[in-house]
NUKE-169284 format. One record per residue (C-alpha): residue number from 0; residue in three letters; x, z, y. Coordinates in Angstrom, 1 decimal. Layout:
<sites>
SITE num residu     c1     c3     c2
SITE NUM    Ala      X      Z      Y
...
</sites>
This chain:
<sites>
SITE num residu     c1     c3     c2
SITE   0    Unk  -10.5   58.7  -44.0
SITE   1    Unk   -9.3   59.4  -40.5
SITE   2    Unk   -6.4   57.1  -41.1
SITE   3    Unk   -9.0   54.2  -42.4
SITE   4    Unk  -11.2   54.9  -39.2
SITE   5    Unk   -8.0   54.6  -37.0
SITE   6    Unk   -7.3   51.4  -38.6
SITE   7    Unk  -10.5   50.1  -38.1
SITE   8    Unk  -10.7   51.0  -34.5
SITE   9    Unk   -7.2   49.3  -34.1
SITE  10    Unk   -8.6   46.1  -35.5
SITE  11    Unk  -11.7   46.1  -33.5
SITE  12    Unk   -9.6   46.8  -30.1
SITE  13    Unk   -7.2   44.0  -31.0
SITE  14    Unk  -10.0   41.4  -31.6
SITE  15    Unk  -11.5   42.7  -28.5
SITE  16    Unk   -8.0   42.1  -26.7
SITE  17    Unk   -7.7   38.7  -28.2
SITE  18    Unk  -11.3   37.7  -27.4
SITE  19    Unk  -10.7   38.8  -23.7
SITE  20    Unk   -7.2   36.8  -23.6
SITE  21    Unk   -9.0   33.8  -24.9
SITE  22    Unk  -11.7   33.9  -22.6
SITE  23    Unk   -9.2   34.0  -19.7
SITE  24    Unk   -7.3   31.4  -20.9
SITE  25    Unk  -10.4   29.1  -21.4
SITE  26    Unk  -11.7   30.0  -17.9
SITE  27    Unk   -8.2   29.1  -16.4
SITE  28    Unk   -8.2   25.9  -18.1
SITE  29    Unk  -11.7   25.1  -17.1
SITE  30    Unk  -10.8   25.7  -13.5
SITE  31    Unk   -7.8   23.7  -13.7
SITE  32    Unk   -9.7   20.9  -15.0
SITE  33    Unk  -12.0   21.2  -12.4
SITE  34    Unk   -9.1   21.1   -9.8
SITE  35    Unk   -7.9   17.9  -11.5
SITE  36    Unk  -11.0   16.2  -11.2
SITE  37    Unk  -11.8   17.1   -7.8
SITE  38    Unk   -8.2   15.7   -6.7
SITE  39    Unk   -8.7   12.6   -8.8
SITE  40    Unk  -12.1   12.1   -6.9
SITE  41    Unk  -10.5   12.5   -3.6
SITE  42    Unk   -7.8    9.9   -4.5
SITE  43    Unk  -10.2    7.5   -5.8
SITE  44    Unk  -12.1    7.9   -2.8
SITE  45    Unk   -9.2    7.2   -0.5
SITE  46    Unk   -8.2    4.0   -2.3
SITE  47    Unk  -12.0    3.0   -1.8
SITE  48    Unk  -12.1    3.5    1.8
SITE  49    Unk   -8.6    2.0    2.1
SITE  50    Unk   -9.8   -1.1    0.7
SITE  51    Unk  -12.7   -1.1    2.9
SITE  52    Unk  -10.7   -0.5    6.1
SITE  53    Unk  -11.9    3.1    6.6
SITE  54    Unk   -8.8    4.2    7.1
SITE  55    Unk   -9.6    7.6    8.7
SITE  56    Unk  -11.5    8.7    6.0
SITE  57    Unk   -9.1    7.4    3.5
SITE  58    Unk   -6.3    9.6    5.4
SITE  59    Unk   -8.5   12.6    5.3
SITE  60    Unk   -8.7   12.3    1.3
SITE  61    Unk   -5.3   11.9    0.8
SITE  62    Unk   -4.5   15.1    2.6
SITE  63    Unk   -7.0   17.0    0.3
SITE  64    Unk   -5.1   15.5   -2.7
SITE  65    Unk   -1.9   16.8   -1.4
SITE  66    Unk   -3.3   20.0   -0.3
SITE  67    Unk   -4.8   20.5   -3.9
SITE  68    Unk   -1.9   19.3   -5.5
SITE  69    Unk   -3.6   17.6   -8.8
SITE  70    Unk   -1.7   15.4  -11.0
SITE  71    Unk    1.9   14.5  -10.3
SITE  72    Unk    0.8   10.9  -10.2
SITE  73    Unk   -1.9   11.2   -7.9
SITE  74    Unk    0.0   13.6   -5.5
SITE  75    Unk    3.0   11.2   -5.4
SITE  76    Unk    0.4    8.1   -5.0
SITE  77    Unk   -1.1   10.1   -1.9
SITE  78    Unk    2.1   11.1   -0.4
SITE  79    Unk    3.3    7.4   -0.7
SITE  80    Unk    0.2    6.1    1.1
SITE  81    Unk    0.2    8.4    3.9
SITE  82    Unk    3.8    7.8    4.4
SITE  83    Unk    3.0    3.9    4.7
SITE  84    Unk    0.0    4.6    7.1
SITE  85    Unk    2.2    6.6    9.4
SITE  86    Unk    5.2    4.1    9.0
SITE  87    Unk    3.2    1.0    9.7
SITE  88    Unk    0.0    2.0   11.3
SITE  89    Unk   -3.3    1.5   10.4
SITE  90    Unk   -6.8    0.9   12.7
SITE  91    Unk   -7.0    4.4   14.1
SITE  92    Unk   -4.0    5.8   13.2
SITE  93    Unk   -0.9    5.3   15.1
SITE  94    Unk    2.6    4.7   13.8
SITE  95    Unk    4.5    8.1   13.4
SITE  96    Unk    8.0    8.0   12.0
SITE  97    Unk    8.5   11.5   11.8
SITE  98    Unk    5.3   12.1    9.7
SITE  99    Unk    6.1    9.1    7.5
SITE 100    Unk    9.6   10.4    6.8
SITE 101    Unk    8.0   13.5    5.9
SITE 102    Unk    5.6   12.1    3.2
SITE 103    Unk    8.3    9.7    1.9
SITE 104    Unk   10.8   12.9    1.4
SITE 105    Unk    7.9   14.6   -0.6
SITE 106    Unk    7.7   11.6   -2.8
SITE 107    Unk   11.3   11.6   -3.4
SITE 108    Unk   11.5   15.1   -4.3
SITE 109    Unk    9.0   14.8   -7.3
SITE 110    Unk    8.9   11.2   -8.5
SITE 111    Unk   10.0   10.5  -12.0
SITE 112    Unk   11.8    6.8  -12.2
SITE 113    Unk   13.1    6.7  -15.9
SITE 114    Unk   10.5    4.6  -17.4
SITE 115    Unk    7.9    3.9  -14.7
SITE 116    Unk    8.2    0.5  -13.0
SITE 117    Unk    5.5    1.6  -10.4
SITE 118    Unk    7.5    4.6   -9.7
SITE 119    Unk   10.9    2.7   -9.3
SITE 120    Unk    9.1    0.5   -6.8
SITE 121    Unk    7.7    3.5   -4.9
SITE 122    Unk   11.2    5.1   -5.0
SITE 123    Unk   12.8    1.7   -3.6
SITE 124    Unk   10.3    1.5   -0.7
SITE 125    Unk   11.0    5.2    0.2
SITE 126    Unk   14.6    4.9    0.1
SITE 127    Unk   14.5    1.7    2.1
SITE 128    Unk   12.2    3.2    4.7
SITE 129    Unk   13.4    6.8    5.3
SITE 130    Unk   16.9    6.9    3.7
SITE 131    Unk   18.0    3.4    5.2
SITE 132    Unk   20.2    3.1    2.2
SITE 133    Unk   19.1   -0.5    1.5
SITE 134    Unk   21.6   -1.0   -1.5
SITE 135    Unk   20.1    1.7   -3.4
SITE 136    Unk   16.6    0.8   -2.4
SITE 137    Unk   17.3   -2.8   -3.6
SITE 138    Unk   18.5   -1.5   -7.0
SITE 139    Unk   15.3    0.5   -7.5
SITE 140    Unk   13.2   -2.6   -6.6
SITE 141    Unk   15.0   -4.8   -8.8
SITE 142    Unk   14.7   -2.4  -11.8
SITE 143    Unk   11.1   -2.3  -11.2
SITE 144    Unk   10.9   -6.2  -10.7
SITE 145    Unk   12.6   -6.8  -14.0
SITE 146    Unk   10.4   -4.3  -15.6
SITE 147    Unk    7.7   -6.8  -14.8
SITE 148    Unk    6.0   -5.0  -11.7
SITE 149    Unk    4.5   -7.6   -9.1
SITE 150    Unk    4.8   -5.7   -6.0
SITE 151    Unk    8.5   -4.9   -6.7
SITE 152    Unk    9.1   -8.7   -7.4
SITE 153    Unk    7.6   -9.6   -3.9
SITE 154    Unk    9.8   -7.0   -2.4
SITE 155    Unk   12.6   -8.2   -4.4
SITE 156    Unk   12.1  -11.5   -2.8
SITE 157    Unk   11.7  -10.6    0.8
SITE 158    Unk   14.9   -8.5    0.5
SITE 159    Unk   16.7  -11.8   -0.6
SITE 160    Unk   15.2  -13.9    2.2
SITE 161    Unk   16.4  -11.5    4.7
SITE 162    Unk   19.5  -10.0    3.1
SITE 163    Unk   18.2   -6.3    3.0
SITE 164    Unk   20.5   -4.3    0.5
SITE 165    Unk   21.6   -7.7   -1.1
SITE 166    Unk   23.3  -11.0    0.0
SITE 167    Unk   20.6  -13.7    1.2
SITE 168    Unk   19.5  -16.1   -1.5
SITE 169    Unk   16.5  -18.2   -0.9
SITE 170    Unk   16.6  -20.0   -4.0
SITE 171    Unk   16.5  -16.8   -6.1
SITE 172    Unk   13.9  -15.3   -3.9
SITE 173    Unk   11.6  -18.1   -4.5
SITE 174    Unk   12.0  -17.7   -8.2
SITE 175    Unk   10.8  -14.0   -7.7
SITE 176    Unk    7.9  -15.2   -5.6
SITE 177    Unk    6.7  -17.6   -8.1
SITE 178    Unk    7.0  -14.8  -10.8
SITE 179    Unk    5.0  -12.4   -8.5
SITE 180    Unk    2.6  -15.0   -8.0
SITE 181    Unk    2.1  -15.8  -11.5
SITE 182    Unk    1.3  -12.0  -11.9
SITE 183    Unk   -1.5  -12.3   -9.2
SITE 184    Unk    0.4  -10.5   -6.3
SITE 185    Unk   -1.3  -11.5   -2.9
SITE 186    Unk    1.4  -10.5   -1.1
SITE 187    Unk    3.6  -12.8   -2.9
SITE 188    Unk    0.9  -15.8   -2.5
SITE 189    Unk    1.4  -14.9    1.3
SITE 190    Unk    5.0  -15.2    1.2
SITE 191    Unk    5.1  -18.4   -0.7
SITE 192    Unk    2.8  -19.9    1.5
SITE 193    Unk    4.7  -19.1    4.4
SITE 194    Unk    7.6  -20.6    3.0
SITE 195    Unk    5.7  -23.7    2.0
SITE 196    Unk    4.1  -23.8    5.2
SITE 197    Unk    7.3  -23.3    7.4
SITE 198    Unk    9.5  -25.7    5.4
SITE 199    Unk    6.7  -28.2    5.4
SITE 200    Unk    7.7  -28.6    1.7
SITE 201    Unk    4.2  -28.0    0.4
SITE 202    Unk    1.6  -27.6    3.1
SITE 203    Unk   -1.3  -28.4    1.0
SITE 204    Unk   -0.2  -25.5   -1.7
SITE 205    Unk    0.7  -23.1    1.3
SITE 206    Unk   -2.7  -23.4    2.8
SITE 207    Unk   -4.4  -22.9   -0.7
SITE 208    Unk   -2.2  -19.7   -1.2
SITE 209    Unk   -2.7  -18.4    2.3
SITE 210    Unk   -6.5  -18.7    1.9
SITE 211    Unk   -6.4  -16.9   -1.5
SITE 212    Unk   -4.3  -14.0   -0.3
SITE 213    Unk   -6.3  -14.0    2.9
SITE 214    Unk   -9.6  -13.7    1.4
SITE 215    Unk   -8.5  -11.1   -1.0
SITE 216    Unk   -7.8   -8.7    2.0
SITE 217    Unk   -4.1   -8.9    1.9
SITE 218    Unk   -2.6   -8.4    5.7
SITE 219    Unk    0.5  -11.0    4.9
SITE 220    Unk   -2.1  -13.3    3.8
SITE 221    Unk   -4.2  -12.9    7.0
SITE 222    Unk   -1.4  -13.3    9.2
SITE 223    Unk    0.0  -16.5    7.4
SITE 224    Unk   -3.2  -18.1    7.6
SITE 225    Unk   -3.7  -17.1   11.3
SITE 226    Unk   -0.2  -18.7   11.8
SITE 227    Unk   -1.5  -22.1   10.3
SITE 228    Unk   -4.6  -22.0   12.5
SITE 229    Unk   -2.5  -21.3   15.7
SITE 230    Unk    0.0  -23.9   14.9
SITE 231    Unk   -2.4  -26.5   13.3
SITE 232    Unk   -0.4  -26.8   10.2
SITE 233    Unk   -2.2  -28.2    7.4
SITE 234    Unk   -5.6  -27.6    9.6
SITE 235    Unk   -7.0  -28.3   13.1
SITE 236    Unk   -5.6  -25.9   15.7
SITE 237    Unk   -8.4  -23.2   16.2
SITE 238    Unk   -7.0  -20.3   18.2
SITE 239    Unk  -10.3  -18.2   17.9
SITE 240    Unk   -9.8  -18.1   14.2
SITE 241    Unk   -6.1  -17.5   14.3
SITE 242    Unk   -6.9  -14.4   16.5
SITE 243    Unk   -9.7  -13.2   14.2
SITE 244    Unk   -7.0  -13.0   11.5
SITE 245    Unk   -4.4  -11.5   13.4
SITE 246    Unk   -6.7   -8.7   14.2
SITE 247    Unk   -7.8   -8.1   10.6
SITE 248    Unk   -3.9   -8.2    9.5
SITE 249    Unk   -3.0   -5.8   12.7
SITE 250    Unk   -5.7   -3.3   11.5
SITE 251    Unk   -3.9   -3.1    8.4
SITE 252    Unk   -0.7   -2.3   10.3
SITE 253    Unk    1.3   -5.8    9.8
SITE 254    Unk    3.8   -5.6   12.4
SITE 255    Unk    4.1   -9.5   13.1
SITE 256    Unk    0.2   -9.7   13.6
SITE 257    Unk    0.1   -6.7   16.2
SITE 258    Unk    3.1   -8.5   18.0
SITE 259    Unk    1.4  -11.8   17.7
SITE 260    Unk   -2.1  -10.5   19.3
SITE 261    Unk   -0.2   -8.9   22.6
SITE 262    Unk   -0.1  -12.7   23.8
SITE 263    Unk   -2.7  -14.6   21.7
SITE 264    Unk   -5.7  -12.4   22.8
SITE 265    Unk   -4.9  -13.0   26.3
SITE 266    Unk   -4.6  -16.7   25.9
SITE 267    Unk   -7.9  -16.7   24.1
SITE 268    Unk   -9.7  -14.8   27.0
SITE 269    Unk   -8.3  -17.3   29.4
SITE 270    Unk   -9.3  -20.3   27.2
SITE 271    Unk  -12.9  -19.1   27.0
SITE 272    Unk  -12.9  -18.3   30.7
SITE 273    Unk  -12.0  -21.9   31.5
SITE 274    Unk  -14.5  -23.2   28.9
SITE 275    Unk  -17.2  -20.8   30.5
SITE 276    Unk  -16.3  -22.2   34.1
SITE 277    Unk  -16.3  -25.7   33.1
SITE 278    Unk  -20.0  -25.4   31.5
SITE 279    Unk  -21.1  -23.6   34.6
SITE 280    Unk  -19.7  -26.3   36.9
SITE 281    Unk  -21.6  -29.1   34.6
SITE 282    Unk  -24.7  -27.1   35.0
SITE 283    Unk  -24.3  -26.9   38.7
</sites>
């Protein structure tokens, strides 16, 4: 009888321990799931604010994603976006190469590149910007491009145009740009537009592509269309519109637009002052 009672007590205690452990695991899983959902929401908010030009809010959301360490994908992308903010600058966010290097290095520590075309692209950009190993960076970008990733196809084209990590080859660069354009890449549309407008080979098509890219909010497209307005390439000269487009591009960290604004803004002010003086003279 004593043995039976002891056995019964052992079974009851075992079941109680199992239930407690099970509850603990369920609670832990619930907390982890909640944490993942929170970091996912922060990342989605960051992307939303980035697209609407609210970069300081996007920056804060990205830092929350990194702090809470959600999924590897969200963590990696958050580090990559922040690194790009500091590498290029954004409206309200100054360029800071040391911060950019920190976040690029965080990406390179965790990123898995074996079968993911997007990850290969990210690895290529990080390697290019922080390690300055252009040949290795180009290899990553080319792998990603061959796997059909449009951003990488545009980046490969740019590397071929500039000879970054690879011998210059404009013909092959154009081939890659057309592939990226076919995949709907707005940066590629801007680059191809720039080529058409600069070479004057197809000005009408260049303007069409530049407008598509610019209207989609792409910084390279805004800069390219701004250049067309400034130079009167394919449309009447319009310095005011050019400066407006340069400002939009500069807010996204487009370096050529930032440099161009340094002398086109004063030029526009001088032009407007002359017009105002003439109008006042006529009134007198």
